N, C-alpha and C positions, 0 to 999 in steps of 0.2 A: 383705568385700572381695569381691564375685565372682571369678570364674576369670578370665583373660585371656584375651580373644580369639586375638590373635596365638597362644597355647599351644594352644590348643581347634583351632584352622584348620591348625596345620601337623601336629600328630596325623593327625587328618583327614586333609588332603593328602597327607602321607606314605603310610598307607594305602592310599589309592587311586592314589597317581603318583608315589610313592619320592621322592628326595631333591628332585626338581623341583616336585614338589606340596609336598611340606613349606615349601619356599622361599615359594613364590606363597602358599599358606596364611600362612603365619607373615607377609608383606608387608600380605597384606589383612587379616589380623586386627588387626596394627598399627594400620593404618588408622581400624580401626572403632575401637579402645582408644581415640584422638585425640579422637574425635566425642563418645565416651562419656564421655570426661575433662571436656571442654570443657562438656558439657550439665551435668554436674554440679556444676562451680564454679557456674557460672549461677543453680542452683538455690540451691546452698548462699549466693550473695551474694543474692540474692533477698528472703531470709527473715531477711535479718539487718540491715546500717544504711540499705537500702534502706526499710525501712519509718520511716515519721517517727515511732511512738510509741517505738520502738526508740530513737532517736536524743534525744527528748523526754528520755527516764529518766537515760539517759547524762548531759546536760548537768546535771539537776538534783543528780545525785552529784557533780560534780564542781564545780558551782557551792559547795556546801556543804563541799565540802573547801579552796577557796579563803577562805572564811568563816570556817571555826574554825581555817586556818591563821593567821589574824588574830586569834588571842585570843579568839575565838568573839565578836568585833566585826560584828553583823549589823545594821547599819541601816536604817530605816525605809525609804530612798531605793532599796535593794538589794533588799528585801523588793518593793516596787513593781516593780520592773524584773522580777523573777521573774514576779509576777502579769501584767505585759505580756505577757511573752513565753507564760508558757500562754494568755494569753487568745487570742492569736493562733495558736499552735499547736492547740490543744485546744478552743475555743470556749467561750463562756461559761459554759455547761452540766456541764462538766468542771473547771473551775478552782478550785471548792471542793475538791473531794477530790484536786486536784493539788499543792494549796497545803498541804494537813494530810500530805501523804506528802513534801512538801519538807521540813516540820518535822520529823517522823519522821526522815529522815534525817540532821536538823540536830543530833538528838536522840541519834546511836546513833556507833559507832563507826564509821570510812569507811575503809575499806582501797581503795584508787585503785588497785593494782596488778593487780587483775582486769580492771577496766574500761579501763583502759589498755592492757592486754596485747593485750583484745579488740578493741580501735580499731587498736592496731598491724596487727595479723592481717588483719583485715577491713577497714574505712575507707579510703576513698579518701583521696587528700593534700586534694582538694578538701574534703570532710565534716570531716577533720580542722583546715582551716582555719577553717570556720565554726564549731566548737567553740573555737577560741583567740579569733575573735573577738566569740563570747558571753561569753565569759571575762574577759576587758577590759572589753566593754561592764557587766559585772557589777560588777568591781572597780572601777570608774570611775563608778557611777552617783549617787556622792554628789559628784563633780566634783573628786574626787583620788583618787593610789592608793596605798597605804603598801608597803615594799618586802616586808611578811610576802605580800600580795598577788601583788605581784610574782614574787616566789620561787615562791611556789607553783604560779603558772601557766607559770612556766619549768620547774617540775617535772614538772608535766603533760605539756607541750611534748615532752621529753625522754622519757618514759617512752611517749609514742605512736610516738616514732622521727620526728620531725619533726626538720629539717636546721635548724643553729642561724642560720643566713642566714636561713632562712623564718620563724622564731620572731622575730627581730630586724626584719623586712618587718613582719611586721603589730604589733610593740609600736610601730615608728616609725608607725605609723596613727594610734596611741592618747598615745604617753606622747612630752613632751619635742616636741611641735609645740602653735603656738598652734592648731591646727584638728585636731580629734579625729576630725570625719567622725562622732562622734555614739555614742552606743551604739548596739547592737542593733536597737533599735527606735525609737530617738531619731525618726529624720525622719519616719515616718510615725506617732508618737504622739502627740508634742509641738509638732509644726508646724516643726522643724528643714529643714536645709537637705542635701544631699549636696555640696554644693559651697560654697567661701569667696571671695566676688572680691576679698576683702584679702589672703585667702592664695596664692590662683592668680596674682596678680601677681607676686608675691615672685620673686626671685632662686632659682634652684636651690641645694638645701643637702646638706648630708651624709644631713640627713633623704630624700631623695627618692631620691639614691643608694641610699640603704638599702631604702626602699622595693622597689625594680626588681632587688634584691641582686647588686648590681654596686660596684665600688671605682669614688670618684670618678676614679681614675688610667686607668681603664677607658679604651679606644680606641672612638670613633662605633658601628663594629660591634659592639663589645661591647656597647655600652649597646642597642643595637637588641638585638641577639639577645636579650639580657636582658629587656628588653619585651616581645618576643615570649612569652618563656616566663614572665614574670609576668602577663601579661593573660590568657594559657591557666589558669594557674591559679585565677584571681579570676575567671573568666566568670562568671555567672550560670547559666549552662545547665548548667553541672554539677552543680550543687546542684538544678535545678530539679523534681527526684525528693522531694525532703522539703518541699515546698510551696511557694506565692508567697510567703509570709512571708518564706522562708530565701532563698528568689530575689532579693527586693527588699534584703534583708539584705547580699547580696553586691555587687547592683548598686552599692551605697553604696562598698565596696570598689575594684572594679572600675574606679568614677568616681575615686581616689584614684590606682590605679596612672597611669593616663590624663595625671592632672593633672600627677604629679611627672615622668613624662616630657616631657611638653609644655615645663616649665618648665627639664627639662634641656636639651631641644632649642633652646629659647631662647639660655640662658644659653652654650649651644655654636656657638649658628649654623647648626645643623644642619637640613639638609633633610628 
């Protein structure tokens, strides 16, 4: 770490202007230090989870952990799910080598502590939510989710520092509902839809409130506030830097937030 500008300028200020010069130099140096720190943080972030390749590697490691938690029970549908994900993220030319890397990860001892610690420190909440969505989609690729897989995803969520209510919100979009919202790429790859008319016309359920991270006993104003927070958290623009495919996946969950809010509004008679 280099010397502080505030210290250097304070010394120079004292040499040329006494105590008044020292104070002026210190304040000017503190201002320069603050700007330098902001630039340093931005540079550090731009070389980390803002790079799609880094994000792809972490998701493969965490998916392998979920698979191994289920007694190494990896189904063909789950492998296809990963292949489709890689195809979207990396392109056809890189899929084969990436799948080989995924197999290598599966055959090795997986310590997710470092990956999750890195995510906890550097990834935004928006990026963490995309990872949870991917993992839930992976675990549900065969049309169901085993308890071992759910426990593994919850463990990852805890290690990444994701609030419990936020984890439950994402889980509610996949588990315990007649409408999953599809897997990570189901809408684009398999002709699914990001909405379901039969589900959208249902009255509000506890699931809808969990999606918004609010209690069914909340006031209308609290529901509105929770919706605004959820809409911001799931907005596709927050993860557009990770690629158009990730943005489209976020659009699916963003739509579910809006649908949940509309059902709650209708049930409550809110404007």
